[in-house]
C-alpha positions as CSV (number, residue, x, y, z in Angstrom):
1,M,-50.7,2.5,30.5
2,T,-52.2,4.9,28.5
3,L,-51.9,4.3,24.5
4,E,-52.6,7.4,22.0
5,I,-54.6,6.4,19.1
6,L,-54.9,8.3,16.7
7,T,-58.3,8.1,14.2
8,R,-59.9,9.0,10.9
9,L,-63.1,8.2,10.5
10,P,-64.6,7.9,7.0
11,D,-67.2,10.1,6.1
12,K,-70.3,7.5,6.6
13,E,-70.5,3.9,7.3
14,T,-69.4,1.3,5.2
15,G,-69.0,-1.7,6.7
16,K,-65.1,-2.0,6.0
17,P,-63.0,-3.6,8.5
18,P,-61.2,-0.8,10.6
19,L,-57.1,-0.8,10.0
20,L,-54.4,-0.9,13.0
21,F,-50.8,1.1,11.6
22,V,-48.1,0.0,13.5
23,H,-44.8,2.3,13.6
24,G,-41.5,1.4,13.3
25,A,-38.6,2.7,15.5
26,W,-38.1,6.3,16.8
27,L,-41.5,7.1,14.8
28,A,-45.3,7.3,16.4
29,A,-48.4,7.8,14.8
30,W,-47.9,10.9,13.6
31,C,-46.1,9.3,10.9
32,W,-49.5,7.3,9.8
33,D,-51.4,10.3,10.3
34,E,-49.5,12.7,7.4
35,N,-50.7,10.7,4.3
36,F,-52.2,7.2,4.9
37,L,-54.3,7.5,7.6
38,P,-56.3,10.1,5.8
39,F,-56.1,8.5,2.4
40,F,-58.0,5.1,4.3
41,A,-60.3,7.4,5.5
42,R,-61.7,8.7,2.0
43,A,-61.3,4.8,1.0
44,G,-63.9,3.9,3.7
45,Y,-61.7,2.6,6.3
46,P,-61.8,3.5,10.1
47,A,-58.1,4.5,9.7
48,C,-56.4,4.2,13.2
49,A,-52.3,4.7,14.6
50,V,-51.2,3.7,17.5
51,S,-48.0,4.9,19.5
52,L,-46.2,2.5,21.0
53,R,-45.2,2.9,24.4
54,G,-43.3,5.7,25.0
55,H,-43.9,7.1,22.1
56,G,-45.5,10.1,20.5
57,G,-48.3,10.7,23.3
58,S,-48.4,7.7,24.9
59,S,-47.4,7.4,28.8
60,G,-44.9,4.7,29.9
61,S,-41.0,4.7,28.9
62,V,-39.5,3.8,26.0
63,H,-35.7,3.0,27.6
64,W,-35.4,-0.8,27.8
65,A,-39.5,-1.5,26.2
66,S,-38.9,-5.0,24.8
67,V,-40.6,-6.2,21.5
68,S,-43.1,-8.1,24.0
69,D,-43.9,-4.9,25.7
70,Y,-44.3,-3.8,22.0
71,V,-46.8,-6.6,21.0
72,A,-48.8,-6.1,24.2
73,D,-49.5,-2.6,23.1
74,V,-50.6,-3.5,19.7
75,A,-52.9,-6.4,21.6
76,E,-54.3,-3.5,23.6
77,A,-54.7,-0.8,21.3
78,V,-57.1,-3.8,19.4
79,A,-59.2,-4.5,22.4
80,Q,-60.0,-0.9,22.2
81,L,-61.5,-1.2,18.1
82,P,-64.8,-2.1,17.8
83,A,-63.9,-4.9,15.2
84,A,-61.3,-7.0,14.3
85,P,-58.9,-4.8,12.2
86,V,-55.9,-5.3,9.2
87,L,-52.9,-4.7,10.8
88,I,-49.9,-2.7,9.0
89,G,-46.5,-2.0,10.3
90,H,-43.8,-0.6,9.4
91,S,-40.2,-1.7,10.1
92,M,-40.0,-2.5,13.4
93,G,-44.0,-2.3,13.6
94,G,-43.5,-4.9,10.7
95,Y,-41.7,-7.6,13.2
96,V,-44.2,-6.5,16.3
97,V,-46.9,-7.0,13.8
98,Q,-45.5,-10.9,13.4
99,K,-45.0,-11.7,16.9
100,Y,-48.5,-10.1,17.8
101,L,-49.3,-12.8,15.0
102,E,-47.9,-15.0,16.2
103,T,-50.8,-15.6,19.0
104,H,-53.4,-13.7,17.5
105,D,-55.9,-13.7,14.3
106,A,-56.5,-11.0,12.0
107,P,-58.8,-10.4,8.8
108,G,-55.0,-9.7,7.0
109,A,-52.0,-7.6,7.7
110,V,-49.3,-5.7,5.4
111,L,-45.7,-5.8,6.4
112,L,-44.6,-2.7,4.9
113,A,-40.4,-2.2,4.3
114,S,-40.6,-4.7,7.7
115,A,-37.9,-6.1,9.6
116,P,-38.2,-9.8,8.2
117,P,-38.9,-12.5,10.5
118,Y,-35.3,-13.9,11.2
119,G,-34.4,-10.3,12.4
120,M,-32.6,-7.4,11.3
121,A,-28.9,-8.3,12.1
122,G,-28.3,-8.1,8.4
123,A,-29.7,-4.6,8.6
124,F,-27.3,-3.4,11.6
125,I,-24.3,-5.6,9.6
126,D,-25.1,-2.7,6.4
127,A,-25.3,0.0,8.6
128,W,-21.6,-0.5,10.6
129,R,-20.2,-1.3,6.6
130,R,-21.4,2.3,5.8
131,H,-20.8,4.0,8.7
132,P,-18.6,2.0,11.2
133,L,-17.8,5.2,14.0
134,R,-21.3,6.8,13.6
135,W,-22.8,3.1,14.3
136,L,-20.3,2.4,16.6
137,Q,-21.1,6.0,18.9
138,A,-24.8,5.2,18.7
139,N,-24.9,1.6,20.0
140,L,-22.2,2.7,23.0
141,S,-24.1,5.8,23.9
142,N,-27.6,4.4,24.0
143,N,-28.4,6.9,21.6
144,T,-29.6,5.5,18.2
145,K,-31.0,8.5,17.0
146,S,-27.3,9.8,16.0
147,L,-27.1,6.8,13.6
148,F,-29.1,9.2,11.4
149,A,-28.2,12.7,13.3
150,T,-27.5,14.8,10.0
151,P,-30.2,15.8,6.9
152,D,-27.8,13.7,4.8
153,L,-27.8,10.8,6.4
154,C,-31.7,10.7,7.5
155,R,-32.1,10.7,3.5
156,E,-29.5,8.0,3.2
157,F,-31.4,5.7,5.5
158,F,-35.2,6.8,4.9
159,F,-36.0,9.3,1.9
160,S,-35.8,9.7,-1.5
161,L,-34.0,11.8,-3.7
162,A,-36.8,13.8,-4.3
163,T,-38.0,14.4,-1.0
164,P,-37.7,18.0,0.0
165,D,-34.8,18.9,2.5
166,E,-37.3,21.0,4.7
167,E,-39.5,17.6,5.4
168,I,-36.1,15.6,6.0
169,V,-35.4,18.1,8.9
170,R,-39.1,18.0,10.2
171,F,-38.7,14.6,10.4
172,M,-35.7,14.5,12.4
173,Q,-37.1,17.1,14.5
174,R,-40.0,14.6,15.4
175,A,-37.8,11.5,15.9
176,N,-38.4,9.7,18.2
177,D,-36.6,8.2,21.2
178,E,-35.9,4.3,20.6
179,S,-35.6,1.2,22.7
180,H,-32.1,-0.4,22.6
181,R,-33.2,-3.5,24.1
182,A,-36.3,-3.5,21.4
183,L,-33.5,-3.0,19.0
184,I,-31.3,-5.6,20.4
185,D,-34.6,-8.4,20.3
186,L,-34.8,-7.8,16.3
187,I,-31.1,-9.3,16.6
188,F,-30.6,-12.3,18.8
189,P,-32.8,-15.1,18.5
190,N,-36.4,-14.6,19.7
191,F,-37.1,-14.6,16.0
192,V,-41.1,-15.0,14.6
193,D,-42.2,-18.1,13.8
194,P,-43.7,-18.3,10.1
195,G,-45.5,-21.3,10.8
196,K,-47.4,-20.2,13.3
197,I,-49.3,-17.2,11.4
198,R,-52.1,-18.0,9.6
199,T,-53.4,-14.3,8.5
200,P,-53.3,-13.1,4.9
201,L,-50.7,-11.4,4.3
202,L,-49.2,-8.7,1.8
203,V,-45.1,-8.0,2.1
204,L,-44.7,-4.8,0.4
205,G,-40.4,-3.3,0.0
206,G,-39.2,0.1,-1.5
207,E,-36.5,-0.6,-4.3
208,K,-34.4,2.5,-2.7
209,D,-34.6,1.1,0.5
210,I,-31.0,0.2,1.9
211,V,-32.4,-0.7,5.6
212,F,-34.7,-3.9,4.4
213,P,-33.5,-4.3,0.7
214,P,-36.0,-6.1,-1.9
215,R,-33.9,-9.2,-0.9
216,D,-35.0,-8.9,2.7
217,V,-38.9,-8.4,1.1
218,L,-38.8,-11.3,-1.0
219,E,-37.5,-14.0,1.3
220,T,-40.2,-12.8,4.1
221,A,-42.8,-13.4,1.2
222,R,-41.2,-16.5,0.4
223,R,-41.5,-17.6,4.2
224,Y,-45.1,-16.8,4.7
225,N,-46.1,-18.0,0.8
226,A,-47.3,-14.4,0.5
227,A,-47.6,-12.1,-2.3
228,A,-44.7,-9.6,-2.7
229,K,-44.3,-6.4,-4.2
230,I,-41.1,-4.2,-4.6
231,L,-42.3,-0.8,-5.4
232,P,-40.2,1.3,-7.4
233,G,-38.2,4.5,-6.4
234,L,-39.6,4.1,-3.4
235,P,-37.2,4.1,0.4
236,H,-37.7,3.5,3.9
237,A,-40.0,5.3,5.1
238,M,-42.5,5.3,2.5
239,M,-45.2,6.8,4.5
240,L,-43.7,10.1,4.6
241,D,-41.7,10.1,1.2
242,V,-43.2,12.4,-1.3
243,L,-44.2,9.0,-3.3
244,W,-46.1,7.7,-0.5
245,R,-49.1,7.2,-2.7
246,E,-47.6,4.3,-4.5
247,A,-47.4,2.5,-1.7
248,A,-50.7,3.2,-0.2
249,D,-52.7,2.2,-3.5
250,A,-50.7,-1.1,-3.2
251,I,-52.7,-1.5,0.4
252,A,-55.6,-0.2,-1.6
253,D,-55.7,-3.3,-4.0
254,F,-54.7,-6.0,-1.4
255,L,-57.6,-4.5,1.5
256,P,-60.9,-6.2,-0.7
257,Q,-58.8,-9.3,-1.4
258,A,-57.5,-9.8,2.2
259,T,-61.4,-9.2,3.4
260,G,-63.7,-9.0,1.2
261,A,-64.9,-5.4,1.8
262,R,-66.1,-3.9,-1.3
263,D,-63.6,-2.3,-3.8
264,V,-62.0,0.3,-2.5
265,C,-63.6,3.9,-4.1
266,A,-61.0,5.8,-6.7
267,L,-59.7,9.3,-4.9
268,N,-58.4,12.4,-6.5
């Protein structure tokens, strides 16, 4: 298995821990390289993003990959880094990070618009209520991308109204196939046991996120006894949205608290 790991390094050594970003369903490491990797490299953090198997430039097949397979990919990516990283997981990737932390330690972790520890059955039900015929087609055809096959649908599920149309189209063109099995893993019982996780956590959600709305973010934080922050105006794909800096700043504020790293420098 060869994993694609995109890396942006600071201009000089700062002693700050590396960051490992884990993407969600239909995405790959590229989604972090648009904004977050350069931002955190400028702040002095070695910033890395992994493409899970079958995504982006990673080898392997995405078809019928399981959440356990994705956890193994994260473990392999961590092993390639020079020091234990802070983990930042988005959406399905946030769930993968939680499963990884059941059996591994990390200096800290951020769950960004993440699937909650009790899975995403609620998100599936909400999607079905919004678009029942399209939801049925996506699941019966094993083509989960068809759930957001038009720019309007893509914006509804992932982006804010302020995001330009051309960015929506570019997202759709770059979207990856996703494992039906991995999505099923987030519905049927193999849920995360928060009691096994001792890593300091920050739980971030978007006010406008319809995939994992604020109620899921707050419940996730409650189960971990962790800090939660709901970011005004932000949708689900917050690392790619025009308002991405709000999420990046919230993570930057958390990192020194979690890791003891020096304060993040002011960025232009």
